[in-house]
N, C-alpha and C positions, 0 to 999 in steps of 0.2 A: 906649075906645081912648085912648091918650095920645100926643100929638105930641112926639116926642123932641126936635125942634128948639126948641119953645117951652115944652114941659113942661106944656102945657094938655091937659086931658082933653076929648075931643070925643065926646059920647055918641051923636052921629048916625052915627058910623062904628064899627059893631060887627062882629066876625068870630066865626063859629061853627065850632068844631073838633069833629070826630067821630072817635073811636077805636074800631075794631072789634077785638075780642079773640076769636081762634079757638082751638080745642083743638089740642094738639101732635100732629104726624104720628107714628104708631106705627112702631117699628123692625120691618122685615120683609125676609127674604132670599128673593128670588124665583127665582134661578137661578144656574147656574155654567157657564162655558165653559172647556174645557181642550184641550190639544194635546200631541203628542209629536213631536219632531224628532230623528232620523228614526224612522219606525215599523218599519223592518226593519234590524237590525244583526247583526254577527257575534259569536259567543260571546266574552265578555271585553270587548266594546266598550261605549260609553255612548250614552245618548240624553237630550236636554234636555226636561224636563217643565214645562209652564207652565199656569197656571189663574187665573181671575178670577171674583169673585162679583158678582151684580147684586141690587138690593133697594131698599127705601125706608127713609127715616129714617136715623138715625145707626147703621147696622148694623155688626156685626163682620165685617170683611173677611178674617179669617184663614182660610187654606186649610191643611187637614191632609192629608198624603200617607201612603199605605201600599201595600205590595205584597200583593195579594190571592192571587196564585197564580203559579207558574212560576219562583220563585226570583229571585235577584239582590238588590241593595241600593240604598238611596237615600242621597244626600248629606245630607239633612235630613228631618225629619218635618213641618215647616211651612215656609210661604213661598210667594211668588208663583211661584217656579220652583225646581226641584231637579234634580239629575242622577241618572239611573238607570244603574247598572252591571250588565250582564247576567252570568249565571253562565258557567262554562267549557264548558257543553254546550248543545246545541240545545234550545229550549223556546219556549213561547208565554206571555209574561208579561202579567198583568193588574195595572195600577197604578191605584189609586183616588185621585181628588182630591175632597175633601169639605169642606163648611163646618165649621169648628171649632165654631161656635155652634149649627148645626143639621145634624147628620150625615146627616139624611134628604135633604139637598140634596147630590148628588155626581155625578160622572161617571167612568166607567171607561175607561181608555185601554189599548189592546192594542199590545204590541211583539212582533214576531216575531224570535226569535233563531235565526239560522242556525248550523249546525255550524261549528266552526273549520276552516280550510283544512288539508289534509294537508301534512305536512312530512317530508322525508327527512333522517335524522340520520346515516346512514353506509352504506357498502358494504364487505363483506368477501369476499375471494376466496381459495380454496384450490385446490391442485393435487394430484392423486393419480395416480401418484407425482410427486415433484419432480425426480427424476433418471431419464432414460429413455435407451434405446440409440439409436443413429443410425437415423433413420427410424421410431422408435417413437411411441407416443401416450400422452397423459395426459388424465385427466378433470378438467375445471375446473368449479368450482361457485361461484356468487355468492349471497350472502345480503344482502338490503337491509333496513335497520332504519328505522323512522319512526313517525309518530303519525297518528291520525285518518284511518283507512282509506286509507293511502298506496298508491301504485302501486309494486309490487315489481319491475317490469320493468327489465331492463338491456340495454345494448348492448355487445357485445364487439368488441375490436380488438387487433391485434398491434402492439405499440409498437416492438419491435426483435427481431432474431434470426431472422426468417423463419418458415416453417411455415405451416400452414393450419388454419382452424377449421371445424368441422362446421356451424356456424351463427353468425350475428352477434347472435342473440337467444336468450332462454331462460335459466333459472337454471342449467342444466348444458349444457356443450358439450365436444367432444373436440378436443384439439390434436394434430395430426399433425406431427411434427418433420421437418425436412430432414436431409440427411446432416450429421453432426456433424464436429467438435465445435462447439457453439454454446450460448449462453445466450439463451433466448427469454423476453421480457417481454410479458405479455398484460394488458390493462386491461379492467375491467368498469365501465361508467358508468351511473348511474341515469338512466332515461328522463325521469323527472319533474324531476330536478335534476342536470344534467350536471356540476356542480361537486363532486358527491359521487361518488367513484370509488375504486377500489383496484386494485393491480397484484400480479401474482405472477410469479416467474421460474422457469422449468423449464430444468434443465441437460441438454444433449444430449451424450452421450458420442461419442467419435470412432468411426468405423466400424471393424469388425474388418478386419484385413489380408486381402486376397484371396489365395487359393492361388497360389503362384508357384514360383520356384526360387531356390536359394541355391548358391553355389559355394565349395568349399573348395580352396584352392591351397596347395601345399607343395613342399618339396624334401627328398628322402631323402639325407642325407650319406653319403659313402663309397660311393656307388652305382657299381658296376663295370659300365661301359657295354659291356664285351666279353662279359659273361655273357648268358644268355638273358633276353629281356625279361620284365617282370612287370606286374602290375596292382595298383592300390590299391582296396580295397573297404571299404564300411561295412556292418556286419551288426548285427542286433538279435537278441535271444533272448527266449524266454518266461520266466516267473517262475522256473522251476527250472533254466534254462540248458540244457535238453536238446534244444531245437529252435532252429536258427539260421536267420535270414532275411536275405539280402543285399538291402540297399536300393539300392545304387548301386555301380558299378565304373568304373574309368578306367585306361588304360594309363599306365605310367611311361616318360617320355622318357629318352633316352640319358644326359642330364645329371642324371637323378634327379628332375626336376620332374614334377608332375602337377596336373591340374585335375579335381576330382570334382564333378559336378553332383548336387545334393541336391534331390529333389522334395519340395515342401511338401505333404503330404497334406491333404485337406480334413477328414479324420477321423483322430484319433489316440487311443490309449488314454489314460485319465487317468493322471497320474503316480503311480507306486508305487515303494516301496523295499522289496525283499524279499530280505534276506540272512540269513534265519533269525533275525532280531533283533527286539527290541521297539522299535518306532519310532513317533514322532509327527512329523507334518509340517504345515507351513503353506504353502499355495499361494495366491499373489496374481497376477492375479485368480483368483477361485474356479473359473472355467471354463477356466483355462489348461490346455492339453493338450500333453503332451510324450511323447517316447519316448527310449529309451537305445540307444546303439550303440557298437561297438568298431571302431577303425580298424586295418587290417592290410594287409600287402603279401604277395602270393603270387608265389613265384619258384622255378623248378625243383621244382614240386610241394611246396614248403615254405611254410607259412603263418607269417608273422612279424608280431606286433603292433607298432605304432609308438608311440613316445613323442614328446611335443612339447617335452620338456625333458630335459636329460642326467641330472638328479637326481630329477625328479618324474614319475611315470608318469601321463599324462593320456590314455591311449588310449581310455578310456571317456568318451564325450561325451553331451551331452543335446541332443535334437532338439525344438525348440519351434515352435508355430505362431503365436506372438505375443509381444509384450514382457511380461515379468513376472518373478517370483522364486519360488524354492522353498527353504524351510528345513526340514531334517529332523534330528532327534536320535534316534540309535539306540544301544541298549545290549545287549550280549551278555555272557554269563558262560560260561566253560569251565574245565576242569581239565587241567593239563599232566601229562605222564607222571610227573613227580616229585611229583605231588599238589598242586602249587600251584594255587590257584583264581585265575583271571584274570577281571577285569571290565573291559570296554572300552566306552568311550562315544565314538561317532563323530558328529560334527556336519557336515552337508553344507549348504553355502550357495551357491546359484546365483542370479545376476542376469542377466537376458536383456534386451538393449537392443532387439532386433528378432527377427523370425522367422529361424530357422536354428540352427546349432550354435554357440552363443556363451555358454559359461559364463564369467562375468567373474572369479569366483574360487571356489576350493574350499578349505575349512578342515577339517582333520581333527585331532581330539584324542583321546588314549587315556589311560586310567588303569589301572594294573595293581595287583596285590595289595599292593605296597609303597607305593602311593599316588603313584608317580612319574607325572607328567603331562608330556606333550609335545604341542606344537601345531605344525602346519605349515600355512602358507597359500601356495597356489600362484600366486595372481594378484597384481595384477589383469591380466586379459586383455581387451583392448578389442575383440577379435574372434576369428575363427578363427586358430589358430597358423599362422605363415607357413613354418615349416621343421620337419623331423622327423629323428630319428635312429632307426636300426634297433635294436630290442631283442633279447633272447634269442630264438633260434629256437623256434617252437612248431610241432609236427607238425600237418599238416592232418588234421582229424577224418575 
């Protein structure tokens, strides 16, 4: 030993140093711990996978990840933690965490993947028919679309327009309309998602006019009050004009005025034009029902048909049970005594504003062999004529 302060060596103070040399500790991986957070997820969601290795010596701490079954994917194949993304359907996934240096050291983690929640993508509503008569009914059907075993149930409600539904649930219900006219809007909403809904509108027609009466008033000009009193009548005939039926009659007052009450029948024959001609006709509405009649006055046992205009004979009137129109085009061909072949085309146009005897206008056109064409329009008439003149006498049949 040497004294550092004096530099002298003192043999009486000796120190003995002992160094122990041991063998190096061998590298060894003894275990692995791993966890998944959370262990239950919904399809398409993720879970965090974590793992750590234990061992001796300077061992390799690398963890290798893999999906053993159930599908899905991992954000990385190695690392202390990775993210697992589940597939889009329900499954049970097995994810393995293993030592990269010693794959025999591993731990399997189980993640339960629940099915995705059901979703409603839309509601569609139809009505059959979309136009119904007053008090009629329509069948409503709702179709719900969605994904993942969705609930197809709907709730029905009337938004506007009135009426009643046979039920507030079910894919098919019956709408009963009130008296029209009306536009009824009905909504079907998804029970699972009320924000998904659809509406349909059903149009309700106005009710048909109820049977009633109409009055035709007029004045016969040049009426001789000192003569025997007479009466005004409306008559109809069958198709070949061989049988006449009087619909209504009324007396003529001393000043020539009369008021004829016209019963509105609940049933009338469909409109026909039968003059031995070839005719086509268009009736609107299709169920419009009409009858024809002639207006005449009987006096001193003489029957005289009446005109409503001095130049245009309109003694033949149309009796209708509701508003509508009739158009007819008729063609006839005949030969005159001199051998001339005549072709006539007659067009009838009637427009009715309400039930009763109201032809708004009548148009007649004729074409002869020399192609001469003439057309006469009688109207418009806003209602029944208010005065009449007496035409040529016609003997009572």
